[in-house]
N, C-alpha and C positions, 0 to 999 in steps of 0.2 A: 626539407622538413627537419626541424630540430628535434633531437632526442634528449630527454631529461631522465635523471634517476634521482630518487629520494624526494621527499616533500620539502619545499623551500622553508628555511628558517631565516626570515629577512633580517632580524636583529643580529643574529650570529654571523650571517653572511656579510653584513655591513662592517661588523667589528673586524672580521678576518681580513677583508679587503683594505679597510682603512689603516690597519696596522702596517700592512705591506706598503701602502702608499705614503705613510708617514716617513718611512725609512729612506725612500728614494731621494727627496730633496735634502734630508739631513745628512745622507752619505756624501752628497756633493759638497755641501757647506762644511761638514765636519772635516773632510779631507783638506779643504782649503785652510781651515784654522790650524790643522795639524802639521802643515808643511814645514814651518820653522823648526818644530821639535823633531820631525822626521829627519830633516837635513842635518841637524846637530847630532842626533843619535846614531844615524847610519852613515854619517860622513858623506852626504850626497848634496849635490848642487846642480844647477843648470837643467839641461834637458832630462836627465834621468829622474830628477826630483819632480819636474813638471809633469812627467808621464804618470805620476800618481793620480793626477786629475785627468790627463788626456786619455789614458788607457781605459778608464771607466766610461768616459763620454764616447769614446770610439766604439767600443763593443755595444754599449747601450743603444746608440743610434743605429748601428748596423744590423742588430738582431731583432729590433722591436717588431718590424713588419713580419718577419719570418715567424716570430713567436706567436703573433696574432693568428696567422694562418694555421699553425700547428694546433693552436687552441681550438679552432673550429673543427679540425679533423679528429683530434685525439681527446678532446674534452678540456673545457676552460678550467675546471677545478684541477685536473691533472697537471696542466701546464703551469698554473699558478703555484701549485705545491712544488713542482720541480724548480721553477724560478726562485721561489723563496728559499728552498734548500740550497741551491747553487749560490745564491746571494749570501746566505748565512755562512756557507763553507768558505767562500772567498773572503768574507769579513774576518773569520777566525784565522785564516792563513795570514791575512794582512796584519792582524794583531800580533802574531807570533813571528813575523818575518825578521830575519837578522841581516838582510841585505836589501838594497834598493831595488834590484831587478826582480827578486822574489815578490817584493811588495807590489811592484808594477804589474806582475803577472796575476797576483791575487786580485788587484783592482780590476783588471780586464775580465777575470772570471766573475766578479761581482756585477760588472756591467751586463754580462750575458744574463745573469739571474734577474737583474732589475728589469731587463726587457721583457722577460716572462711575466713578472709581477705586474708591470704597467699594462701590457696589452691584454692579458687574460683577466686581470682584475676589473678593468673597465667593461669587458665583455660579460663577466659574471653579473655585474650590476645591471647591465642593459637587458639581460635575459631573465633576471630575477624580479625586476620592478617594471611597472607599466604606468603610463599617464602621469598624473601629478606626483605619485610616489617616486617615479623615476627622476623627475625634476628635483625633488627634495633629496634623493640619494646622491645625485651628481653635485648638487649644491653643497652637501655635507662633504663630499669628496674634495671639492675645491677648498673648503674651509680647512680640512686636515692637511692638504698640501700647503696651504698658507701658513699653518702652524709650523710645519717643517721648515718652510722658507723663512719665516720671521724669527722663530726661536732657535732654529738649528745652529747658527753661529754662536749664540749665547750659551746654549747647553753644551755644545762641543768645546767652547772655550773654557767653561767651568770644568768639564771632564779632563781636558788636557792640562789645565792648571793644577788640579787636585790629584790626578791619578796618572798623568802622562798620556801621550797621544794614542797609545795602544787601547786605552779604555774607550775611545771613540768608536773604534771598529768592533770591539766586543759588545758595546751597547747596541749597535745595529744588529749583531747576531742574536742578541737576547730578545729584541723586539720581534724579529722574524721567527724565532722559535715559538714565541707566544702565538703568533699568527698561524703557524703550522699546527699547533695543538687543536685549533678549531676547524681546520680544513676538512676532516672526515665528516663533519656535520653540514657542510656546504653542498648545495644542489649541484650535481654534475649536469652539464649540457654540452652537446656537440652537434655538428651538422649531420643530418641523416643520410650520409653516404659513406661508402667504403673508404677508409683512410688511404689516400695515395699522396705521397709527398712530391711536390714539384722540385726535385733536387737541383736540376739545372737552373731554374729560376731563383731558388734560394741562394745557391752558391754565387751566382752572377750578381745578385743584388747585394749580398753581404760584402763581396769583394769590391764592387763598384762604390758603394757608400763608404766603406772603410778607406779606400784610396782617396775619395773626395775629402773626407774628414782629415786625413793625414796631410793632404796638400794645403788645406785651409789652416790647419794648426801650425804648419811650418811657414806659411806665407809671411807673417810679420817679422820673423827672425831671419829666414833664409832669403827673403826678397821674392816678390811675386813673379819676377821674370826669370828666376833661376831654374836650373834643371831639377832641383829638389822639389819644386812646386809644379812646374809645367809637365814633367813626365807622369807623376801620379794623377794629375788633373786630366791629361789626355787619356790615360788608361781608364780612369773612372768614367769619363764621358763615353768611351767605346763600350764599356761593360754595361752601363745603364741603358744605352741604346739597344744593345743585344738583349737586355732584360725585357724591354717592352716587346721585342719581336718574339721572344720565347713565350711570354705571357699570352700573346694573341693566339698561339697555337696550342697552349697547354690545356688539357681537359680539366685539370684541378690546379689553377694558377695560385701562386703566392699572393698576387694582387689581381683581382678581376678588374680589368680596365673599365668595364661599364660602371663600376662604383665611382671612379674618378670623373666620369662623364655626367654624373648627376650634379648639376650646377649648385643646387642648394647644399648638398653634402660637401662639395668642394669649397663653397664659401665658408661654411662653418669650420672646415679643416684648416682654413687660412687664418683663423683667429689666433691659434698658438704662434703662427709666424709673426703676426702683428705684435703679439705680446713679447716675442724675442726682440723685435726692434724697439718697441716702446718702453718696456720695463726692464727686461733682463740686462740690457746694456747699462742701464742706470744702476742696477744692483752691483755691477762690476766696477763702474767708473765714478759714481757719485762719492763713495768713501774717499777715493783718491783726490777728488776735487775738494772735499771738505778739509782734508789734511794738507794738501799742497797750497791751496788758495787761502783758506781761512784758519789754518793752523790747528785744526781739531786733532785731538789725540785719537788713537784707534778706538778706545772705549767711547769717547764722545761721538765719533763718527758712527759707530754701531748704534748708539742710542738714537741719534738723529734719523738713521735709516728706518727706525720703527714708524716714523710718520708716514712712510710710503708702504711699508709691509703690513702694518696693523690693519688697514682697510681690507686686505686680502682675507682676513679672518671673518669679516663682517659682511662683505658685499655678496659672496655666493648665496647665503640663505636669503638675503634681500632680493637678489635676482630671481631665485626660485619662487619666492613669494609673489613677485610681480608677474611672472609668467603664469602662475596658477590662478591669478586674478585677472587675466585677460590682456595684459600688455603684450603686443605682438612681438614674437621672437625677432623678427627683422629689425624692429625699432631698438630692442634691448641690445642686440649684438652690435648694431651700427653705432649706438651711443658709446658702448664699451670701447670700441676701436677709436672713435672720435676723441675720447678722453686722452688716449695716448698722444695723439697729435697736438691737442690743445695744451696738455701738460708739458710736453717737450718744447713747444713754441714759447710757453710762458717761462720756462726755465732759461731759455735762450735770451730773454730780455731782463733777467733779474740777477743782481749780484749780492743779494742778501746772504748772510751766513747760513741761515736755515730757511730755504724756500718752501715753506710748509704748504702753501696753496697748490702749486703745481705738483708737488709730491703726492698730495692727497688725491688729485685728479688721476694721476697715473695708477695709484694703488687701487682706487675704486674701479677703474677700467679693467685692471688685471683681475680683480675679484669677480666682477660681473662676467668676464669672458671665459674664465678657466672652467669652473665646474659646470656652469649652465651651458656654455658653448659645447662642451664635450657631450653633455646629455642630449642636447638638441641634435647633434650630429649622429649619435647612436640611434636616436628615435627614427631616423630616416632610412635605416638599414634593416632588412629582415633578419631575424635571429640567426639564420644559418650563416650569415657573414659578419656576425658581431665581432668576433676576434680579429678578422681581417680589417674591419673598419677601425677598431680601436688601435690596431697596430699601425695603420696608415696615419691616423691623427697624431699618435705619439711619436712616430718617426719624423713627421714634419716638425713637431715640437722640439725634440731633442736635436735633430739635425740642424734646424734653423738656429738654435741657440749657439751651437759650436761655430757655425759659419758666420752668423751676424756679429758675434763678439769678436772674432778674429778680424773681420773686415772693419768693424768699428775702431778697434785698436790700431789697425794699420792706417786708417784714414786720419786718426788723431795724431799719430807719430809723423805722418807725411806733412800734415799742416804745420806741426811744430817745427819740423825740419826746414820747411819753406820760410818760417819766421826767423829761426836762429842760425840756419846755415850749417848745422852740424848734427849728423845722425845720432851720435852717441849722447850728445846733450839733449836732443829731442826725446830720446828714450828715457833719460833720467827725469825730464820734466813730466812726461806722461806717467811716470811712476810716482809722481808727487813731490818733486824737488821744490821745497818751500820758497826758495829764493827766486823762482821764475813764475810766480803765480799769475802775473798778468798775461804772459804768453799762453799758459795753460787755459786761462779763461777765454781768451779770444778764439783759440782753436776749438775748445770744447763747445762754445756757443755756435760755431759754424756747423759742427757735427750734429748738434741738437736741432738746428734748423733743417738739416737734411733729413733727419729722422722724422721730424714733424711733417714734412712734405710727403715722405713715403707712407707714413701711417694714415694721414688724411686721404691720400690716394687709395690706400687699401680699404679704408672705411667706405669710400664711394663705390669701389669695385664690389665689396661684399654686399653692400646695400642693393646694388644692381643685380647681382647673382641670386639674391634671396627674393626677388620680385615674384609675385604669384604667377602661376602658369595660366595661360589663356585656356578657355574651355576646350578640352580635347587635346591639349598640348602636353607632351611629356616634359618633366622637369629636366 
């Protein structure tokens, strides 16, 4: 049984949560835009500079599930406030850093805070709204995340150009401070049981997922068969197996495994994974394709990317509207994932400078799947486990992004190396070397075909898992 305090204020609750969710994608894109300025100012390059991004993603992915479980035990509002405060503190330290390693540590701290914001924020909405109102709330959540995704690079670029890279992190702290001002007026809710933390499960999961992320991040540079990848990968596998055994015996698990056995919830939790394959990879590599193959400037490439990111602003409310007017959730979610496959396949057979058609398909698919898919997943879980469910969904989202991008890049470089016979040259081509556009195009198209097959298979699997249960049969 869930326990609530205070009378809900839906409008203020939405504002507080949405401000927190706006910062999460902006912090990722902002750090990417800031890297050149950070490198020049702090005299950093290579791995230490890349860990400005990797440290955030590592802790974000590793702590999200634990943050969701803690939100159920100690209160979703409390964990959201703690996450926002930690996120803001990390952003301030990042802005004031005078060395690259302090900046990396600050980004790791921000990732822990982001985990609390994402997991508990979604749980707050799930326990505040019901029925069509919940669908609209999560659709709006998808729109705001789309705004951060689409406009984050532009806003961050403007801040870095006008005020320096430190202004990007200070702006994140300012938005989070505004969110924190409204937290006391948000409804508190938590599971109606005595708070007991599954310490063994939490530590095992965080360590296992952190090692898995480290192995995947190092894979493209260190080589997938090297000890720097295989050792953490083996340790991660052992820890995650141990985690499942601990959770089976724990009276208050970090992840109740019966949640994962619900095939409909599992199907909706896989939608973010499909998004990582179908769209997030394109966000990373399409600008390089535009620059290396079609000679686009960074500004022009960023403008062209709006063709794919702009639909993310519009599609979530449209998806919520369709659901509330009787379109089956199974149909809507399946179509969203199908659009990833069709869009990537269409990209694989076109060489136009601006492939607007396939980019629009992918953007619409992402918009339909993000906010609406999360809302549907949360609607299948009782309020007592809302934080745990939100943590699980967002762990799959963030973890799959890190893994899929690393594997995608490694596959692209491997295909290029097979074509040109030189690993260093293959790396330069993958980074957008303009003189080798035809090699990049050939390898890129093969990877696009692979993604199309994977996402189409995922659409079929999700559609099957979402089938109605037979009378008397459990989901």
